[in-house]
C-alpha positions as CSV (number, residue, x, y, z in Angstrom):
1,X,-26.8,22.3,-75.5
2,X,-25.1,19.1,-74.7
3,X,-24.8,18.1,-71.0
4,X,-21.5,17.0,-69.7
5,X,-21.5,14.2,-67.1
6,X,-19.9,15.1,-63.8
7,X,-16.7,13.2,-63.3
8,X,-16.8,10.5,-60.7
9,X,-15.1,11.3,-57.5
10,X,-12.6,8.7,-56.3
11,X,-13.1,7.5,-52.7
12,X,-10.7,9.0,-50.2
13,X,-8.2,6.3,-49.3
14,X,-7.8,7.9,-45.9
15,X,-11.4,7.0,-44.9
16,X,-11.7,3.5,-43.5
17,X,-15.0,1.8,-44.2
18,X,-16.0,-0.4,-41.3
19,X,-18.7,-3.0,-41.6
20,X,-21.4,-3.6,-39.0
21,X,-19.6,-6.6,-37.4
22,X,-16.2,-4.8,-37.4
23,X,-17.9,-1.7,-35.9
24,X,-19.5,-3.9,-33.2
25,X,-16.1,-5.4,-32.3
26,X,-14.7,-1.9,-31.7
27,X,-17.2,-1.1,-28.9
28,X,-15.7,-1.0,-25.5
29,X,-18.6,-2.9,-23.9
30,X,-18.7,-5.9,-26.4
31,X,-16.1,-7.9,-24.4
32,X,-18.0,-7.5,-21.1
33,X,-21.3,-8.5,-22.8
34,X,-19.8,-11.7,-24.4
35,X,-18.0,-12.5,-21.1
36,X,-21.2,-12.2,-19.1
37,X,-23.1,-14.4,-21.6
38,X,-20.3,-17.0,-21.4
39,X,-20.2,-17.0,-17.6
40,X,-24.0,-17.3,-17.4
41,X,-24.1,-20.4,-19.6
42,X,-21.0,-21.9,-18.0
43,X,-22.6,-21.9,-14.6
44,X,-25.8,-23.0,-16.3
45,X,-23.9,-26.2,-17.0
46,X,-21.8,-26.6,-13.8
47,X,-24.7,-25.6,-11.5
48,X,-27.4,-27.4,-13.5
49,X,-28.3,-29.4,-10.4
50,X,-29.9,-26.3,-8.9
51,X,-31.5,-25.2,-12.2
52,X,-29.2,-22.2,-12.5
53,X,-30.8,-20.9,-15.7
54,X,-34.4,-21.6,-15.0
55,X,-34.8,-20.8,-11.3
56,X,-35.9,-17.1,-10.6
57,X,-34.5,-17.4,-7.1
58,X,-31.0,-18.1,-8.4
59,X,-31.3,-15.0,-10.7
60,X,-32.5,-13.0,-7.8
61,X,-29.4,-14.0,-5.8
62,X,-26.8,-13.1,-8.4
63,X,-28.5,-9.9,-9.5
64,X,-28.6,-8.8,-5.9
65,X,-24.9,-9.3,-5.6
66,X,-24.3,-7.6,-9.0
67,X,-26.4,-4.6,-7.9
68,X,-24.2,-4.2,-4.8
69,X,-21.2,-4.0,-7.1
70,X,-22.8,-2.2,-10.0
71,X,-24.4,0.8,-8.3
72,X,-21.0,2.3,-7.2
73,X,-19.1,0.8,-10.2
74,X,-21.0,3.3,-12.5
75,X,-19.5,6.5,-11.0
76,X,-16.2,4.7,-10.6
77,X,-16.2,3.9,-14.3
78,X,-17.0,7.6,-15.2
79,X,-14.2,8.7,-12.9
80,X,-11.8,6.2,-14.6
81,X,-12.8,7.5,-18.0
82,X,-12.0,10.9,-16.6
83,X,-8.5,9.7,-15.8
84,X,-8.7,9.3,-12.0
85,X,-9.3,6.6,-9.3
86,X,-11.1,6.5,-6.0
87,X,-9.9,3.9,-3.6
88,X,-12.1,5.3,-0.8
89,X,-15.4,4.3,-2.5
90,X,-15.6,1.0,-0.7
91,X,-15.0,2.3,2.8
92,X,-17.5,5.1,2.1
93,X,-20.2,2.5,2.1
94,X,-19.4,1.6,5.7
95,X,-18.9,5.2,6.8
96,X,-22.2,6.3,5.4
97,X,-24.1,3.3,6.8
98,X,-22.6,3.9,10.3
99,X,-23.4,7.6,10.1
100,X,-27.0,6.8,9.2
101,X,-27.1,4.4,12.2
102,X,-25.6,7.0,14.5
103,X,-28.1,9.7,13.5
104,X,-31.1,7.4,13.8
105,X,-30.3,5.4,16.9
106,X,-28.2,7.8,19.0
107,X,-29.5,11.2,17.9
108,X,-33.1,9.7,17.3
109,X,-33.5,11.4,13.9
110,X,-36.1,10.3,11.4
111,X,-34.5,8.2,8.7
112,X,-35.4,10.6,5.9
113,X,-33.6,13.7,7.1
114,X,-30.8,11.5,8.3
115,X,-30.4,10.1,4.7
116,X,-30.1,13.6,3.4
117,X,-27.3,14.4,5.8
118,X,-25.5,11.2,4.8
119,X,-25.7,12.1,1.1
120,X,-24.3,15.6,2.0
121,X,-21.5,13.8,3.9
122,X,-20.7,11.9,0.6
123,X,-20.7,15.2,-1.3
124,X,-18.2,16.7,1.1
125,X,-15.8,13.8,1.1
126,X,-15.9,13.8,-2.7
127,X,-15.3,17.5,-2.8
128,X,-12.3,17.1,-0.5
129,X,-10.9,14.3,-2.6
130,X,-11.4,16.2,-5.8
131,X,-10.0,19.5,-4.6
132,X,-7.0,17.8,-3.1
133,X,-6.2,16.0,-6.4
134,X,-6.7,19.1,-8.5
135,X,-4.9,21.6,-6.3
136,X,-1.9,19.5,-5.2
137,X,-1.6,17.5,-8.5
138,X,-1.0,14.4,-6.4
139,X,-2.0,11.1,-8.0
140,X,-5.7,10.3,-7.1
141,X,-4.5,6.8,-6.2
142,X,-2.5,8.3,-3.2
143,X,-5.1,10.9,-2.2
144,X,-8.0,8.5,-2.0
145,X,-5.9,5.8,-0.4
146,X,-5.2,8.2,2.4
147,X,-8.9,8.9,2.6
148,X,-9.5,5.2,2.7
149,X,-7.3,4.7,5.8
150,X,-8.6,7.8,7.6
151,X,-12.2,6.7,7.2
152,X,-11.4,3.1,8.1
153,X,-9.8,4.3,11.3
154,X,-12.8,6.6,12.1
155,X,-15.2,3.8,11.4
156,X,-13.6,1.3,13.7
157,X,-12.5,3.6,16.6
158,X,-15.7,5.8,16.5
159,X,-18.1,2.8,16.4
160,X,-16.2,1.1,19.3
161,X,-16.3,4.3,21.4
162,X,-20.0,4.8,20.8
163,X,-21.3,1.2,21.2
164,X,-18.6,-0.8,22.8
165,X,-18.6,-3.1,19.8
166,X,-17.8,-2.9,16.1
167,X,-21.3,-2.4,14.8
168,X,-24.4,-0.1,15.1
169,X,-27.6,-2.1,15.6
170,X,-31.3,-1.5,15.7
171,X,-31.5,0.9,12.8
172,X,-35.0,-0.5,12.2
173,X,-36.3,1.1,15.3
174,X,-36.0,4.6,13.8
175,X,-38.9,6.6,12.7
176,X,-39.4,6.4,8.9
177,X,-37.5,3.2,8.6
178,X,-40.2,1.1,7.0
179,X,-41.1,3.6,4.2
180,X,-37.4,4.2,3.5
181,X,-36.7,0.5,3.3
182,X,-39.5,-0.1,0.9
183,X,-38.0,2.4,-1.6
184,X,-34.3,1.6,-1.2
185,X,-34.0,-2.0,0.1
186,X,-37.3,-3.7,-0.2
187,X,-38.3,-6.8,-2.2
188,X,-39.8,-6.6,-5.7
189,X,-41.2,-10.1,-6.0
190,X,-41.7,-13.2,-3.9
191,X,-38.7,-14.7,-5.7
192,X,-36.4,-12.3,-3.8
193,X,-35.5,-9.7,-6.4
194,X,-34.5,-6.5,-4.6
195,X,-35.4,-2.9,-5.3
196,X,-31.7,-2.1,-5.4
197,X,-31.6,-3.9,-8.8
198,X,-33.8,-1.1,-10.1
199,X,-31.5,1.5,-8.6
200,X,-28.6,-0.3,-10.3
201,X,-30.3,-0.2,-13.7
202,X,-31.5,3.4,-13.2
203,X,-28.1,4.7,-12.2
204,X,-26.5,2.8,-15.1
205,X,-28.9,4.2,-17.7
206,X,-28.4,7.7,-16.2
207,X,-24.6,7.3,-16.4
208,X,-24.8,6.0,-20.0
209,X,-27.0,9.0,-21.0
210,X,-24.7,11.4,-19.3
211,X,-21.6,10.0,-21.0
212,X,-23.1,9.7,-24.5
213,X,-25.7,12.5,-24.8
214,X,-24.4,15.5,-22.8
215,X,-21.6,18.1,-23.0
216,X,-20.4,16.9,-19.6
217,X,-19.9,13.4,-21.1
218,X,-17.6,15.0,-23.7
219,X,-15.7,16.7,-21.0
220,X,-15.2,13.4,-19.2
221,X,-13.7,11.8,-22.2
222,X,-11.5,14.9,-22.9
223,X,-10.3,15.2,-19.3
224,X,-9.2,11.6,-19.2
225,X,-7.8,11.4,-22.7
226,X,-5.9,14.6,-23.4
227,X,-6.4,16.9,-20.4
228,X,-3.9,19.6,-21.6
229,X,-5.5,19.7,-25.1
230,X,-8.9,19.8,-23.4
231,X,-7.9,22.8,-21.3
232,X,-6.6,24.6,-24.4
233,X,-10.1,24.4,-26.0
234,X,-11.9,25.5,-22.9
235,X,-12.9,22.3,-21.3
236,X,-13.2,22.8,-17.5
237,X,-11.0,19.8,-16.6
238,X,-10.6,20.6,-12.9
239,X,-14.3,21.2,-12.3
240,X,-15.1,18.0,-14.3
241,X,-12.8,15.9,-12.2
242,X,-14.1,17.4,-8.9
243,X,-17.7,16.7,-10.0
244,X,-16.8,13.1,-10.7
245,X,-15.2,12.6,-7.3
246,X,-18.3,14.1,-5.7
247,X,-20.5,11.8,-7.7
248,X,-18.5,8.8,-6.8
249,X,-18.6,9.5,-3.0
250,X,-22.3,10.4,-3.1
251,X,-23.3,7.2,-4.9
252,X,-21.2,5.2,-2.4
253,X,-23.1,7.0,0.4
254,X,-26.3,5.9,-1.3
255,X,-25.1,2.4,-1.3
256,X,-24.3,2.7,2.4
257,X,-27.8,3.8,3.0
258,X,-29.2,0.9,1.0
259,X,-27.0,-1.6,2.9
260,X,-27.9,-0.2,6.3
261,X,-31.7,-0.3,5.6
262,X,-31.4,-3.8,4.2
263,X,-29.3,-5.3,7.0
264,X,-30.9,-3.1,9.8
265,X,-27.4,-2.6,11.1
266,X,-23.9,-1.7,9.9
267,X,-20.5,-3.2,10.7
268,X,-17.5,-1.0,11.0
269,X,-15.6,-3.0,8.3
270,X,-18.5,-2.9,5.8
271,X,-17.4,-2.1,2.2
272,X,-13.7,-2.6,2.8
273,X,-12.2,-4.3,-0.2
274,X,-15.1,-3.5,-2.6
275,X,-13.2,-0.6,-4.1
276,X,-11.1,-3.1,-6.0
277,X,-14.3,-4.9,-7.2
278,X,-15.7,-1.6,-8.5
279,X,-12.5,-1.0,-10.5
280,X,-12.6,-4.6,-11.8
281,X,-16.2,-4.0,-13.0
282,X,-15.2,-0.9,-14.8
283,X,-12.1,-2.5,-16.4
284,X,-14.1,-5.6,-17.4
285,X,-16.7,-3.1,-18.8
286,X,-14.1,-1.6,-21.2
287,X,-12.5,1.3,-19.2
288,X,-8.8,1.8,-19.7
289,X,-6.6,2.4,-16.6
290,X,-5.1,5.3,-18.5
291,X,-8.5,7.1,-18.9
292,X,-10.3,8.6,-21.9
293,X,-12.0,5.3,-23.0
294,X,-14.7,3.1,-21.5
295,X,-18.4,2.3,-21.2
296,X,-21.0,2.5,-18.5
297,X,-23.2,-0.2,-20.1
298,X,-20.1,-2.4,-20.2
299,X,-19.6,-1.8,-16.5
300,X,-23.2,-3.2,-16.0
301,X,-22.1,-6.4,-17.7
302,X,-18.9,-6.4,-15.7
303,X,-20.9,-6.2,-12.4
304,X,-23.3,-8.9,-13.7
305,X,-20.3,-11.2,-14.5
306,X,-18.8,-10.8,-11.0
307,X,-22.2,-11.3,-9.4
308,X,-22.6,-14.5,-11.3
309,X,-19.1,-15.7,-10.3
310,X,-19.8,-14.9,-6.6
311,X,-23.0,-16.9,-6.5
312,X,-22.2,-19.4,-9.2
313,X,-19.2,-20.9,-7.4
314,X,-21.4,-21.6,-4.4
315,X,-24.2,-23.0,-6.5
316,X,-21.8,-25.2,-8.4
317,X,-20.5,-26.5,-5.0
318,X,-17.0,-25.4,-5.6
319,X,-14.6,-24.2,-3.0
320,X,-15.4,-20.5,-2.5
321,X,-11.7,-19.7,-2.1
322,X,-11.6,-19.9,-5.9
323,X,-13.6,-16.7,-6.2
324,X,-10.6,-14.5,-6.0
325,X,-8.8,-16.6,-8.6
326,X,-11.7,-16.1,-11.0
327,X,-11.8,-12.4,-10.3
328,X,-8.1,-12.1,-11.0
329,X,-8.4,-14.1,-14.2
330,X,-11.4,-12.1,-15.4
331,X,-9.4,-8.8,-14.7
332,X,-6.4,-10.0,-16.7
333,X,-8.5,-11.2,-19.6
334,X,-10.4,-8.0,-19.6
335,X,-7.3,-5.8,-19.7
336,X,-5.9,-7.9,-22.6
337,X,-9.2,-7.7,-24.5
338,X,-9.7,-4.0,-23.9
339,X,-6.2,-3.3,-25.3
340,X,-7.1,-5.2,-28.4
341,X,-10.5,-3.5,-28.8
342,X,-8.9,-0.1,-28.2
343,X,-6.3,-0.8,-30.9
344,X,-9.0,-1.9,-33.4
345,X,-11.1,1.2,-32.6
346,X,-8.1,3.5,-33.3
347,X,-7.4,1.8,-36.6
348,X,-11.1,2.1,-37.6
349,X,-11.0,5.9,-37.2
């Protein structure tokens, strides 16, 4: 019996075939990676007198600065992908460090249980922010801005009332300080690399795994992209956003602990202004201000880029006042590039 060859199936013209290079250019983190590489080699040239590329001490300096930004920028990025903002993340660093100082120097608590209470404080502030946004439907920008001002006032007035000055000193006299400092704020090598760089990398990898490999990650994208459609298919949008606010405040509290242990004291104004740096790291890393799109790995490169700018301007012996100009320029370029990448990604679907 003669066999009849099966007819060839014509390719579906609705399916867009994307090559490896084109696919790479649709990733939200590619712009941040290329930008970080460009900034690194640019300062390698302009700061060549201090051996910017080859000196491990230089690398220790900018990675330390980048870790300060990047640790909190990770949950801020997740929150932005989920469609919300937290402008209280910066001041939470100061509030948490001051609370640790108060518990250890005025209440004479061991550092370890005091750190647990500080992290619980972060959870509570995040819960308040999240519940307020979800229940009132007020913009998170307004809600967390109010939290920012409340905490800023409490930090300044409370510290002044307790100490007669705007800082809490002598945190290093508390029991358990040395062991806690080794784990959270110690040195890794004699070149000056800090333990908090490992915390930065660890939190980044955890955030990337959470976003890419878990159901919660899908909920984050859905809550930020199409919240109404997400609710219709059973995504717990409200709980997802509340969890993201709690995560952001808690990681900010962790950063406050790290700073207090590293500095052995805490200023009332510590962390103020960093909330915008965290957002810049996230935007540079590929997060859209409208939510539903972004990358945690890109946020790592964004933090690295800003850390290099912060230290590179000094090492290149430029006027440090140009730092803000560079940050603004990087933000503008990142928004334009992210819009282009988002457009290419949509066309490639």
